[in-house]
C-alpha positions in Angstrom: -0.2 0.0 0.2 1.7 3.0 -0.8 0.6 6.7 -1.0 -0.4 7.7 -4.5 -1.7 11.1 -4.6 -2.2 13.9 -1.9 -4.6 17.1 -3.3 -5.3 20.4 -1.0 -8.8 22.2 -1.7 -9.0 26.0 -0.1 -12.8 26.5 0.6 -14.7 29.7 1.4 -18.2 28.9 2.8 -19.9 31.3 5.2 -20.1 30.3 8.0 -24.1 31.2 10.0 -22.5 31.0 13.3 -20.9 33.9 13.0 -23.0 36.1 10.8 -22.3 35.1 8.0 -18.8 35.7 7.9 -16.5 34.2 5.0 -14.6 31.6 6.7 -11.7 30.0 5.4 -10.1 26.3 5.3 -7.7 23.9 3.7 -8.5 20.3 3.4 -6.9 17.5 2.4 -7.4 14.7 0.5 -4.8 11.2 0.5 -5.1 9.3 -1.8 -3.9 5.7 -2.0 -3.1 3.5 -5.0 -5.6 0.4 -3.8 -8.3 3.2 -3.4 -8.7 4.2 -0.5 -8.6 7.5 0.9 -7.8 9.8 3.9 -9.2 13.2 4.5 -8.0 16.0 6.7 -7.8 19.8 7.3 -6.1 22.9 8.7 -8.0 26.3 10.4 -6.6 28.2 7.8 -9.3 31.1 8.5 -7.8 33.7 6.1 -7.9 33.1 2.3 -3.9 34.0 1.6 -3.5 31.4 4.2 -5.9 28.6 2.9 -3.6 29.7 -0.3 -0.7 29.5 0.4 -1.1 26.6 2.7 -2.2 24.3 -0.4 1.0 25.3 -2.5 3.3 23.9 1.2 1.4 21.2 1.0 1.4 19.8 -3.2 4.4 21.2 -3.8 6.7 21.6 -0.6 5.0 18.0 1.8 3.4 16.3 -0.5 7.0 15.3 -2.5 8.3 14.2 0.2 6.5 11.2 1.4 3.8 10.1 -2.0 5.0 6.5 -3.0 5.6 5.8 0.4 3.2 3.1 2.8 0.2 5.3 4.9 -0.1 3.1 7.8 3.6 3.9 8.6 1.9 8.2 9.5 3.9 8.5 12.7 7.1 7.8 11.0 5.8 10.0 7.6 5.1 12.6 10.9 8.8 12.8 12.4 10.0 12.7 8.4 7.8 16.1 6.6 9.4 18.1 10.6 12.4 16.7 9.7 12.1 18.1 6.2 9.7 21.5 6.8 12.2 22.9 9.8 13.6 25.6 7.3 9.5 26.4 7.4 9.1 27.2 11.2 7.3 26.0 13.5 4.3 28.0 13.9 1.4 29.0 11.2 1.5 27.9 8.1 4.0 25.4 8.6 1.7 23.7 11.1 -1.1 24.2 8.7 0.0 22.0 6.7 1.4 19.0 8.0 -1.7 18.9 10.8 -3.8 18.6 7.8 -1.7 15.5 6.2 -1.3 14.0 9.8 -5.2 14.0 9.9 -5.6 12.3 6.6 -3.4 9.7 6.8 -4.6 8.9 10.3 -8.2 8.9 8.5 -6.8 6.8 5.6 -4.3 4.4 8.3 -7.9 3.3 10.3 -9.6 2.8 6.7 -6.7 0.6 6.0 -6.8 -1.2 9.2 -10.8 -1.1 9.2 -11.1 0.3 12.7 -11.8 4.0 13.8 -9.4 6.2 14.8 -10.1 5.9 18.4 -9.0 2.3 18.4 -5.3 3.5 17.3 -5.3 5.7 19.9 -5.6 3.1 22.2 -9.1 2.4 22.6 -12.2 4.4 23.7 -12.5 5.7 27.2 -15.9 6.6 26.7 -18.8 5.4 24.1 -20.1 8.8 24.2 -19.4 12.7 24.6 -21.1 15.5 26.0 -21.5 18.1 24.3 -21.3 22.8 24.5 -23.3 24.8 22.1 -20.0 27.1 21.4 -21.6 30.5 20.3 -21.4 33.7 19.2 -23.3 35.8 20.3 -25.9 37.7 17.5 -27.8 40.2 19.8 -28.0 43.7 20.5 -30.1 43.6 24.1 -28.8 42.2 27.2 -31.8 39.5 27.1 -32.0 38.8 23.7 -28.6 37.8 24.5 -29.1 35.7 27.1 -32.5 34.1 25.7 -30.5 33.0 22.4 -28.6 31.2 24.9 -31.4 29.4 26.9 -32.8 27.9 23.5 -29.8 26.4 23.5 -29.8 25.1 26.2 -33.7 23.9 25.7 -32.4 21.9 22.7 -30.5 19.7 25.2 -27.0 21.1 25.6 -25.9 20.7 29.2 -22.9 23.8 28.9 -23.0 26.9 26.6 -20.2 28.8 25.7 -20.3 32.5 24.8 -17.4 34.7 22.8 -16.8 38.2 23.7 -15.0 40.6 21.5 -17.1 38.8 18.5 -17.6 41.3 15.7 -21.8 42.0 15.4 -24.1 44.0 17.3 -23.4 41.6 21.1 -20.4 44.2 21.6 -19.4 42.1 24.9 -15.3 42.4 25.8 -16.1 46.0 25.5 -17.6 47.5 28.9 -16.8 45.9 31.9 -20.4 47.3 34.0 -22.6 45.8 31.5 -20.0 42.2 30.6 -21.0 41.5 34.5 -24.7 42.6 33.7 -24.7 39.6 30.6 -23.4 37.0 33.2 -25.8 37.7 35.7 -28.7 37.9 33.3 -27.5 35.0 31.4 -26.7 32.7 34.3 -31.0 34.3 35.4 -32.1 32.8 31.9 -30.3 29.2 31.9 -30.9 28.5 35.2 -28.3 26.7 37.9 -27.8 23.8 36.1 -26.5 24.2 32.8 -23.0 25.3 32.6 -21.7 28.8 31.1 -18.4 29.3 29.7 -16.7 32.5 29.1 -14.0 33.1 26.3 -12.0 36.2 26.1 -11.8 37.4 21.9 -10.0 39.2 20.2 -11.3 42.4 21.4 -11.2 42.1 24.9 -8.2 43.5 26.5 -8.1 43.0 30.7 -4.6 43.4 32.5 -4.4 41.6 35.4 -6.0 44.0 37.8 -8.8 43.8 35.5 -9.6 40.1 35.0 -9.4 39.8 38.9 -12.2 41.7 39.8 -14.1 40.3 36.3 -13.2 36.6 37.8 -14.3 37.7 41.0 -17.6 38.9 39.4 -18.1 35.9 37.5 -17.3 33.7 40.1 -21.2 35.2 41.7 -22.9 33.7 38.1 -21.1 30.2 38.5 -19.2 30.7 35.5 -17.4 27.0 34.8 -14.1 28.5 33.1 -12.2 31.4 31.2 -11.1 30.7 28.4 -7.4 33.3 27.4 -8.1 36.5 30.1 -4.8 37.6 29.9 -2.5 38.1 26.4 -0.1 35.1 25.6 2.8 35.8 26.0 6.0 35.3 28.5 4.9 39.4 30.2 1.6 37.2 30.8 2.8 34.8 32.9 3.2 36.2 36.2 -0.6 37.8 35.8 -1.7 34.7 35.2 0.0 33.6 38.5 -1.9 36.1 40.6 -5.0 35.0 38.5 -5.1 31.7 39.9 -3.6 32.1 43.9 -7.0 35.0 44.0 -9.9 33.6 41.8 -11.0 30.3 41.7 -12.7 30.1 38.4 -11.1 27.5 36.4 -8.7 28.8 33.7 -8.7 28.0 29.6 -5.4 28.2 27.6 -3.2 27.3 24.4 -5.7 28.4 21.6 -2.2 30.0 20.5 -0.4 27.7 21.1 1.1 24.8 18.2 3.2 22.5 18.9 3.8 20.0 21.3 7.1 21.1 22.6 4.9 24.4 23.1 1.9 23.6 25.2 4.8 21.4 27.1 6.2 24.9 27.5 2.5 26.3 28.5 2.4 23.4 31.3 5.2 24.1 33.0 4.5 27.0 33.7 1.7 26.5 36.1 -0.9 28.3 34.9 -3.5 27.1 33.4 -5.9 24.3 34.4 -7.7 23.5 30.8 -5.5 23.5 27.3 -7.6 24.7 24.0 -5.6 21.5 21.6 -7.3 22.1 17.5 -6.0 19.3 15.5 -6.0 21.9 12.6 -3.0 23.8 14.1 -1.1 21.7 16.7 0.7 19.3 14.7 -3.0 17.2 13.3 -3.8 13.9 15.6 -0.5 13.1 16.1 0.7 16.1 18.0 -3.6 16.5 19.8 -2.7 13.3 21.0 1.2 13.6 22.7 -0.7 16.9 24.0 -3.1 15.2 25.6 -0.5 12.7 27.1 1.1 15.5 28.9 -2.2 16.7 30.2 -3.3 14.0 31.6 0.1 13.1 32.7 -0.3 16.6 34.7 -3.6 15.9 35.8 -4.9 18.5 33.4 -8.3 18.5 31.4 -8.3 18.7 27.7 -10.3 20.2 25.6 -10.8 19.6 21.6 -10.4 23.5 19.7 -13.0 22.6 16.9 -14.9 25.2 14.9 -14.5 24.7 11.8 -15.2 21.6 9.2 -17.2 18.0 10.7 -13.7 16.5 9.7 -11.8 18.4 12.7 -15.4 17.4 14.6 -14.7 13.9 13.7 -10.8 13.8 14.7 -11.7 15.4 17.8 -14.3 13.2 18.6 -12.3 10.1 19.0 -9.3 12.3 20.6 -11.7 13.5 23.4 -13.1 9.6 23.5 -9.2 8.6 24.2 -9.2 10.2 26.6 -10.7 10.4 30.4 -8.9 13.5 31.3 -12.5 16.3 29.4 -15.8 18.4 30.7 -16.9 18.6 26.9 -17.1 18.8 23.1 -17.3 22.0 21.9 -20.0 21.6 18.8 -21.5 24.4 16.9 -25.5 25.2 17.3 -26.6 26.5 14.2 -26.0 24.4 10.5 -23.0 25.6 8.9 -22.1 24.3 5.4 -18.9 22.4 6.9 -20.7 21.0 9.2 -24.1 19.9 7.4 -23.1 19.8 4.1 -19.4 18.4 3.6 -20.0 15.6 5.5 -23.3 12.7 4.4 -24.2 12.0 7.9 -23.8 15.6 10.0 -23.0 14.9 13.5 -26.1 15.7 15.7 -26.2 15.9 19.6 -29.2 14.6 21.5 -29.8 14.8 25.1 -26.6 17.0 25.3 -24.7 13.4 24.2 -22.6 13.2 21.0 -21.7 9.4 20.3 -18.7 8.1 18.3 -18.2 6.7 15.8 -17.9 3.4 14.7 -17.1 3.5 11.4 -13.3 3.0 10.8 -10.8 6.6 9.8 -12.2 9.1 11.5 -16.4 7.2 10.5 -16.6 10.3 7.9 -17.8 9.8 4.5 -16.9 13.5 2.8 -19.3 14.5 -0.4 -16.7 15.5 -2.8 -19.5 17.4 -4.3 -19.6 20.3 -1.7 -15.8 20.2 -1.2 -16.3 21.6 -4.9 -19.1 23.9 -4.9 -17.2 25.7 -1.7 -14.0 25.7 -3.3 -11.7 29.0 -4.5 -9.1 29.7 -6.4 
């Protein structure tokens, strides 16, 4: 069995969970000489990145592994990292590696006739509790709260909201309004639904404001705060102050790119929950290695998956392989890359999602949909 062809597909689609803003991904298909295919993706986000990653994959990395056995996927991961050292270890380099690695795991599972979770050591969970991961879209606090309450009424036992996003919500800008918002949400959700706050790029807290805000949010039982301070060496002491003076768990890691980067972050002892995306952190191979580090440190893994159903599938298998998770994030509104891209979309029921048993990622990609959203 040999790798015959690797093709990258930059796609553009309107994200219904983000005010129909256009978002971009690069999907990857790996074909073997015996007719099997594996699919992967990277979360390119911007059009120029999606196009650049296609070039890196097809002109740079694909020639290094075409003709080799895709079942040797971890050896291929090492070979690609060795080749791409001059690319650097962030950004487009990791996007390209992640997409190929994910597709190789999918192909290996299909070749061996087993689901990815079995290749990762087997199911710790047969089903996963899910979280509605949202970008708020309303203007008034009451409407914003009811927006989340509607997801809870649809079965979700946890909801997450991103501050600092585009649109009319204008959260993460005015501290007093943010406190009022969290209070209003808790009243709308009741005591049993978990509420998670993610601070986006427009939100700028220093350590003093972060301490104040987290203490206020604690009154309303916020499950965790994501990225309360900027990343980087200058924030380490601020994070230590936060952990010493507040009780709400801190989630972080969305801006890391490599296993080595997560290792450094974990060793700083400044976080409780670590966001890891197989579409940018060295693929399935990289994320599984980060999970091993988190398990050894008794820390929580959270799959950062807010792109296509391919990434969701990889994240489901990875999450099902570890005991150290709280929820799996899902887009609660139907989306092209979630509900059109694969023939049997993922759907939660009663706040839970079953882990696929079909080989590889357990999904069937509709290639007509890939072509529909392809852009030059």
